[in-house]
N, C-alpha and C positions, 0 to 999 in steps of 0.2 A: 515548402518542399514540389517539387515537379509531379505531376499525377500523369502513372504509364499508363496508356494505352496498348493493347495488345490484340494485333492480328495473327492469326493463324491461315491465314490463307495467301497461298503462294504467288507472290508477283504484286501484290497489293503494295501502293505507296502512295501514305497520304497528302496531301495537300494543303496550305497554308491554312484553310477553312476548316479543314476537319484536324491540325496537330499545333495549338498554340503554343505562345513562346512559352507557357506555364506548364507544357506537355513535354512528355518523352516517349514516341512509341518503338515497338517491336514486333518485328515480323519473324512468328519462331519458326514457321516453316522456310524463309529465305535466309532466317540467321543474320538480319539486319537491322541497326540499328537506328531509330530516325528524330529529328530535334528541329526546331523552327527558330532560327536564328534571327528574326526577328524582318526579314525580307525574301527569308527562300526555305525550303527544306533540305537539310545537308541528311547525311547517311554514310553511316558505320558498319562493315563487315564484321562481325562479330565473328565469325570463322567462316570459310570456303572450303564447300565440298569437295575432294581430291586432293586437299591439304596433307601429307605426310610428313612421318614425326617417329623417332625413336622415342622407348622408354626402357627404363630399365627395368621390366617386370614380364609377368607370363601371363599378367592378361591386361588388354588394350585400354586405355584411359577411354572415359564416357565420351561418347559420339565418335569414335573410331569401333573399326575394326582392324585383326591382326590381315594383313597382303600375303595371302597364303593359297594363290592359285582358283581364288573362286571365279567362275563363269558369270557369264550378264545372267541368265537364267535364276542363276543362283544367287545372285544378289536382288534378285527382282521379289526371289522366293524370301529372301531373309529381310524383306521390307526396305532395299535400298534401291530405289529407278535412280536415282538422280544417277550415283557411281554406276548403274548398267548401262546410262543413259554415256556416259562419259567413258565407258570402257567398254563397250560393244562386243568385243574380241575376251575378256574378263579381264581381273587381274593377275599380274605376273604371282609367282610363288617365290616370297624371297628370305622362307625359311633357309637357315645355311648357308645365305648368300651375300657376297659384299657387293655393293652396289659403285659402278664407274658412270663416271659423266658422260651424257649422249656427246657423240664428235661433234655434230650437227654442222657438218661441213669443213671442221679441220683437215679431217686426212690420215687421222691416225688408225682410229678404228672404225672403218669405213661399211659402208652397207648394213649399220643396225638402225632399229626402231628403238623408240620410246616403249619399254618396256620387256624387249627381247632377251634371250637368254643367250650365256656363250658359254660354254667349255672351255674346262680349264686348257691351258697348251702351257708348253715352254719353248722360246724360241732357239734357233739352229745354235748350239753350241761351239767351239773348237778350240780344241787343243793341239799346242806344238810343245811335244816333248824335244828336247837333243837326240840325234840319233850315235847311238853305240860306236865306240872307236874301235879299230883293231886291235885287240888284247893277245897277251900268254897265260896261256895255263900250266904249272908246274903238277904233273903227274908220278907222284912217285910211285915205280913197278917193281915186284919182285916177280925175275923169272922162275917157272913151273916147267918139269916136262913130266909132269903127270898128277896123280891125286894126294896133293897135301906134300910133295918130294921137290925140291930145289934142284937148279942144278950145280951149282957149286956150295951146297950146304944147308944145313934146314936155315930159312928165314934172311941168306943171304942177301942183300940189295946190291941191284945192280946201277944205282942211280935213276936221275928223272928223267921222265922222255916230256920235251915239250910239243904243244898240239898250241896250233896258233887258227884261231876264226876272223870269219870277215864281220863287219858290223850285223846286228840281226834286224837293222830297222830300226822304225822311230815307235816308243814306247806307248801302248794304248790302255784304256782302263776305263772303268765306267764311274761312276757317281753314287754311292749307297745311301738313300735316302731315311729317313727315321717316321714316315709317314706316308698317307694314301694318295696322298693329295700334296701340291705349292700352293705353300699361303702362309702370308704377312702375318706378323702378331698381330691379335686383336682381340678384342671383348666383344661379348654376343648379349647384341638387345635385341628388342622385336621393333621389325621397322611396320607401323598402322597408317591407316588413310581413313580419314573423315567422308562417313558418310554421309549426314545430313546436319 
């Protein structure tokens, strides 16, 4: 069974004299596994600082922290200097936010940088209705000469008077929403990042 050699010093890489073919080396500071294949040392990254994952939990997985807008100084105080070095401007706050792929020169979502926030927006929408045509309304009327009295008998109807109106223009309206923001159907998960 191979013998496990452990180093906790960052940047330490064994050579073939320090790690024989019967041994496996692990650098816990860098998260790298080393092995001797008989002629050289090969390495495998066990994890990568800054790696982002999602989880169906309110508690981050071991080795991860929630991406919740921590500042670089806050990351250092928490004991995560590597993250602070990677993100000198701090981490974005992903709580309650969807993630959009970086435009990266495509020209669809321009002037964006990694980790930048974008407020919700709605592109211009045009609603074209059908103009109302000229139309007639029959209005039955009863002639009266005083309060409650008709000209020729109580309640006698003297026919309909028609009135013609032109189109009132193109109908307009509004869309009534059901919430405070425009969202797609979604599932809530936690965004987290590997800290060491």
